[in-house]
N, C-alpha and C positions, 0 to 999 in steps of 0.2 A: 605526412610525417610519421615515421615509425617510432613507436614507444618501446623503450627497452624495459623489460620486466626482470627485476632482480629478486623478486620475492621467492621464498622457499616453499610457499603454499599457493594454492590456486588463486589466480587473480580473477575476481568477480566484479563486474561493473556495479558501482553503488550510486550512480547518478543518471537519471533521477531515481529517488528511493522507491517511488511507486511507478511501475512501468507505464500505466495508462496516462500519466502526466506528460509523457513525451509526445502524445498524439497531437494536442493543440499546438504544442511548441514547434514541431517540425512543419505543421501546416502554416503557422505564422512565418517561419523561416522561408518556406517555399513561396508564399504569397508576396513577400517583400524583397527577397534576395535571390531568387532563382536566376542563374546565369551570371551572378556577380562573384567576385573574388572573396574568399573567406579570410579576411585580414583584420587587423586591429580596428580599422574604421567600421567595417560592417559588423564586427562583433560588438562594438560599443553601441551602435545604433540599434542592433537587434535587442540588446538588453534594455535599452530605453523604451522600445516598443513593448517588450515583454512585461515590463513593470506596469504598464498602463492597462494590461489585459485583466479581465475578471478572473481568469483561471490561474493567475500567478500569485503565489503566496510568499515568495522569497524577497530578497533585497537586491543583491547584485550591485551595490552602490560603491564599495571600496575600489574594486577593480573590475569594471563592467566587461572588458574584453576577456579577462580570465574567467569570469562567471559564465560568459557565453560559451567559451571553449569547454568549460566543465559540463555544461548542459548538453552540448551538441557533439563534441568530440568523443564523449564516452559512449553511452548506450546507443544513441541514434546512429552514429557512424560505425561503431564496433559491431553492431548487430545488422548492419547493412540497410538501414532505412534511409540514409542520406549519403551522398558523396560530396566531398568538399574540395576536390581537386580534379581538373584545373579550375572548375567553378562550382558553385553551390547548385545541387539538384536533388530532387527526390528520386529514389530508385523505384523500380517496379514494386518491391516489397513495401516501401514507404507509402506509395500511392494506395496500395491495398490496405495498409494499416489504417489509413484515414477513411477509406471508402467502404470497406467490407463490413458486413453485419457481424460476422463471427471473428472478432479480434483474436480470440484465443488461438485459432489455427495459425494466424499470421505470426504471433509471438512464438509459437511452438517451432515452426519451420526455422525461424531465424536463430533461436536458441540452440537448436540441434546442429546448426552449421558453425556456430562460434567455436573457434579453435585457438590453441596455443601450442606452437608459435604460428604466426601468420605474417603476411606483409605489413599488417598494422601493428603487430606486437612481436618483437624479437624476444624470445625466451629460450635460451639454450638448454635449460634443464627440463623443459616441458615437451610433452608429446601427447596431446590429449584434446578431446572435445569435452570440455568440463560438464556442460549440462547433460549431454548424452550419458556420460559415465556416472553422474550422480543419479540420474533416473535408473540406471542399471543397478546401482548400489541399493537404492531404496527398494527396487523390485526384488532384489535378492533377499533382503531381510524382512520384507513386507512393511516394516515401519522402522524409522530411525528418529531418535530424538535430537533436539537442537545441539546438545553437547557432543553427540556422536558424529554429526555432520561437521561440527566445528573442529573437533579434535582429529578426526580421521578422514572424513570426506575431503577436506581441503588439502590433505596430503596426497591426493590422487593426481599427481602432476604428470603421470605417464600411465596410459591405459594398461600397459603391460604389467604394472604392479597391482592391478585390481585385486588379485587373490591375496596379496600381502596385506592390503587394507582390510579385506574381509577378515583375515586372521587377527588383525589388531583389534577390530571391533568385538570379535568373539572373545578374545582374551580380556578386554576391558569389561565386558558384561559378566564374565566369570569372576573376575577379581572384585567387581563391585558387589556381587551377590554375597561374597565371603567377607567383605570388609566389615570390621567391627566399629570403626569410627563413623561419625555422622557424614552424610553424603556431601555436605558443603565442603568439609575439610578434605574428604577423599577426592572430590572433584578438583579442588584447587591444586592439591599435590600432584594429581595425575596430569593436569594441564601443564604445570611447570616442568614436570619430568619429560613430557613429550616435547615441549618447546626447547628444553636443554639439548635434546637429541637433534631436533630439526636445525637448530642454530648452533650446533657444536663448534663449527669452524669460527664463527664470529665470536663466540664466547672465549674460545681458546686464544684467539689473536687479540682479544681485548677491544674489538670493534663493536661496542655495545652502547654507545651514546645515541640517544634518540633525538629526533629533530625538536626544536623549540623547548629543550629542557637541558639544564645544566647538571641534572642528576645523572651520573654515569654508573649507578649501582646496577648489579645484575637483576635485582628485584624490579627496578623501574623498567629495565629492558624487557623482561619477561611479561610484565603487566601490560606494557605498550603493545607487544606482539599479540597478547591474548585479546586485547581490546580490538585490534585490527581484524583478527580472525572472527571475532563476534560480529563486527560490522559486515564482513564478507558473507558470513552465514545468514545473517538477517536479509541481506540483499538476495542471496541465493534462494531463500524461502519465498520471497516476494516475487521474484521473476519466474520461478517454477509454478507458483500459484497462478500467474497470469495465463498459463496454458490451459487452465480448466481441467487438468488431468489429475490433480492431487487434492488430498484432504489434509487439513491442518487440525490437530487436536490442540486447542488453545490451553487446556488444563494440563495436558501431558507434554506440551511443547514439542510435539512430534509430527512427522510428515509421512504420508503413505499414499500409494496410488489409489484413486477412487475405484471402488469395486467394478463399477460399470464402465471404467476406462481401461481396464487391464488389457483387453484385446488390442486396443490402439497402441498402448505402450509396448507390448510384446512384439507388435508388428515392426515398429521402427527400431527396437533393440536388435531384432533379427536381421533387418535388411540394410540399415545405414552403416556405411564403412566407418570403422573406428579410427582409421588413419587420417591425420591432418593432410590437407592437399594444397597445391599451388603455393608452397611456402615462399618461393622466390619469384613468383610471377604475380605482381599486384594486379595487372590488367585482368588476367583470368580469374584471380581470386575475387575481385570486385564483381565481375560478371556472375560468378557462381553464387556469391553471398547475396547479391541484389535480386536474384531470380525468385519471384514470389511463388513459383510452382515447385521449387526444390526445397528439401527432399520429398520424395513421394511418401504420403501418409496412408494410413489404413482407409480413410474416407475418400482417397483418390481412386480406390479400386471399386468399380461400380458394383460388382457382384457382392463384395463384402459390405458395401454401404447399404445396398438393398436389404441384405440380411439383417443388418444392424437396425434399420428403420422398422422392418417387420417384427423383429424380436422385442423392440422397445415400445413400438406403437402399432400393434397388430390391426387396429381399426382405422388407421390412416389410409386415405385414398391416394394410391400411387400409380402413376403411369410408368411402367418399367422401361418404356422407350425414351423417357426424359433424359436430358443431359445430366452429367454428374453435378454441374453447378445448380441445376434446378432441384435435383434430389437433395443436395446439401441445404438448400433454402427450405425445403419441406421438413427436413430433419431439424433444422434450427428453429423453425416455427413451432413444431411439435414440442420441442424441449422447452421453449418459452411458455407455451400454454401450460405445460405441466408445472413449471416453476411458479407461474402466477397462481395456479390452483393451490400449490403447497403454501405459498405466502398468505393467501386468503384464509386458509385453514389455520395458519399460525395466528393471524389477526383475530379470528373468531375466538381462539383459545385464550389470547391475551385479554380481550375485552370481557371474557367471562371470568377473569381473574384466576384461571387455571395455571398460569405460568408465573403467578406472583412470587412464589418461593424461589423459583429458578432465577427470576430477575434480581431478586434481593441477593442471592448467592453470588451472581456474577458481579454485582456492584461491590460486594465485599472482597471478591478476588481481585478486582481492579484496584481497590484501595490498598490491598496487601501486595500488589504487583506480582501476583502468582500466575498470570496468564501470559501467553505469547501474543504479540501484537495488541497491546493494551489500547492504543488509540482506536483501532478498528472495533474492538469489543466494547469500548465506551460508547462509540457512535451507534452501534447496533443496539446496545442495551438501553440507551436513552430513547431511541426510537420505540422500542418495546414499551418502555415506561410511559412515554407520552401517549402511546396508543391506549394503555390501560388507564391513564390518569383521568381522561374525560372524553367527550365526544369529538366530532370533527373528522376530517379526512387527513390522516397523518401519513406523510410520505417520506421514506428514507431515500436519500440520494446516494447512498453507498451502493456498491455493486454486489449482487448476490450470485452465487454459483448456480449450477443447473438444478440443485436440489434445495434452494432457498437458504443456504448457509452464507454468512457474511464472507465476502471475498476480498474487497478492498474499499478503502474509505472514499467519500465523495470527491469528485474532481474539484479542482480549485475554483471553478467558475460559478459555483452555486452554494447555497446554504447546506449544511449537513442534513437538516430535517426541515420540512415545511409542513405547517398545520393550517388547514383551511376550515374555519369555523362558520362559514357562511357570510356573516356581516363583518367579520374581521379576520385577519390572518396573523400567523406567528411563525417566525423563522427561529430555528434552534441551532446553536453552534456549540460544539464541544471541543475540548482540548485537554491534553495532558501536559502542555507546556506550563512552566512555572517561572517566577522571577521576571526580569526585564524582557526575556525572550518571549514571554506570553504577550506582552504589549506589542513588541516589534513585529511579530508574525501574525497576530490575530486582530489587533485593534482596527486597522483600516479595512481589511477584507470583510470583517463582520458587518461593518457599516455599509460597505458597498453591496454585499449580498442582500441586506435588508432593503436598501434603496431599489435594487433591481426588482425585488418581489413587489414592493409597493407600486412601482411604475407599471409593472405588468398587470397587476390585479386591481389597481385603482380603488383601494379601500383601506381603512385603518389597519396598520400592520405593526407589530411589535417584534422584539427579539429577546430570546432567553439565551444567556451565555453561561455555560456550565464548565467548571474546572475543579479539580481537587482542592485548589486554593486559588483565590483571586488576587492577582498582583495589584499593588496600590496604584501603579500607573494606569492599569485598565480601569480601575474604579474611577479615577479622576477623569479619564478620557470619556467614559460612558456617561458620567455625571454631567460633564460639559455639553455633551451632545443633546441631553434633555433640554438644555437652556439655550441652545444655539440653532437658529433657523438657517439651514444651509440648503440652497436650492439644488445643488449637485446631489445631495442625499435625500431629496424629496421633502425638505422641511426639517423639523426636529426629529431626532432618532431616539426612540424610547427602547433602550437596551438594558435589560435587567441581568446583572452578573450575580450568579449564585454558586456558592461552594457545593460540591457534589453531595456532602452529607446533608445539607439543607434540602436539596432536591430529593434525596432519598426519603427524608421525613415527609415531604409533600406527597410522594407516591404512597408511603405507608398510611398517611392520613386518608388518602383516597380509598385504600383497601379496607380500612377499618370503619369508614363512614357507613351510616345506616341507609344511605341513599346514593345514587349515582351523581357525582359532581357534574355541574353544568359548565359549558364554555364561558358563560358570563362571569363565573367565579375566577377563571384565569384572566379574563379581560380586566376585571376589577383590580387585580394585583398590579397590572401595568398602569392603570389609571391612577392608582395610589402612588406608584413610583413617580409618575409625572408630577403629581400634586406635591409630593414631598420634596422633589428636586427644585420645584419653583419656590418653595417656602424655606428650604435649607440654606444655611450660610456656608457650608463646606461639604465636601464629598463624603467625609467620614460619618457625619450625622445621617446623611441620606442612605448610605450603605447599611448602617446599623438598623435603621428603621425598616428598610425594605426587606432585610434579612429576617427581622422579627416578624414582619407581616407574612412572609413566605412560610415561616414555621407554624403560623396559625391561619393559613389561607382559607380554611373552610369555616372559620368562626364568623 
């Protein structure tokens, strides 16, 4: 089915929000539904199966068929990983995404082929390969911040207006430098002025009512469009980051080409055709989009690949007669060795308290919401803090890029962080979710991840749950799990919810202590939680006592 795109700005797929999440989902789809029709029945059953999987953190309960289409018809289909007609099947690209070591290369090829219009997306005003042109725009400027991508990058609906977009960004930077008002007001005014120009026809005709709102004011219309553009830009950042070619400055909220990847980017910017293809031929388009070997990349050229390996890893043993596939494996393995070394050096610096100040600064920036991708930075910084807090083997399940920088949060089938202290274990879960949403999305998965680790390691295991604020429903849920023996979760589940500021105090106490805290002091905190839960008559008393205990955990 062809989707009509009426947007005046670039259409960027926003589901799933994290690209890596689609890997286990398309594998599940292929395992149970390959060769079947994609209809309401299979869509509903797919969501039922998906909700039972460890990697799924959503709900999909109100309209399972719609939720299934949202997860599969968007990125997996649009990027050529699955075909849904006449029957469900994985494409060559989809099979590679599941099987290949180097997922980044697979994502890159598919993003570079995504185009508007296409047989999947009818878009009369578009003539562009969005990700290709955004790469070009970033390369032109060396670095673009979030606002610049949102305001101007999303206006690049036709590659032939590339120079016009460049001029707009340059003008924006010049006027920003001269602006006397504070940046927040300057930014809001500039966004609204751009939106008034983009949606001039709609505003002139009075067609400004937004869905699910009775407010028909211009301010509401512009605010809604700005929010939509913000979502598209966030998705754009995440999908570009999945290629492993770009760096994110979380403090500056900017994006740039990684220095060591510039050759690779320049190669495809030079050789990939900017023109959309097979607009009216779905069969040829699907064949092209599904091909896991197209387009050709820098590392597909054997001579260039050999030079790249030699320049980056001059001491690596290489047989120049090896196939390109073998050489890519060698390159991948060498990159992984380098990454592991970098992370080990980081861990050493953390345990020596050399990064204490930096960890504290990042926590404060998270609380002030001054970073890009706060959930990722929270997960990464809590891993660093746990590493500094005490002994044990502390493992982050987030994905690191080639140089040990945080790239994406943990996949949904595991705890965010796991700590092995020898005679006991600890899972750590973090979230920026607040209110009822915190309980709905985190409550059951947290318990499930803990049970999975307990079953695998067969030793006492606890869980630390950290969020800026702890929702009352989560407090009640975790309190009851202390008192309820559920075999499905491996018995009682001792999960300790702590506000982020309390956890920060624990880290600070560890830094100021005259000795190195021991794992048994962590264990004692959970034993105390279990004891108080048994004695308490309600969850509020329990939560207040364990919070006070955490604030004085070294006494």
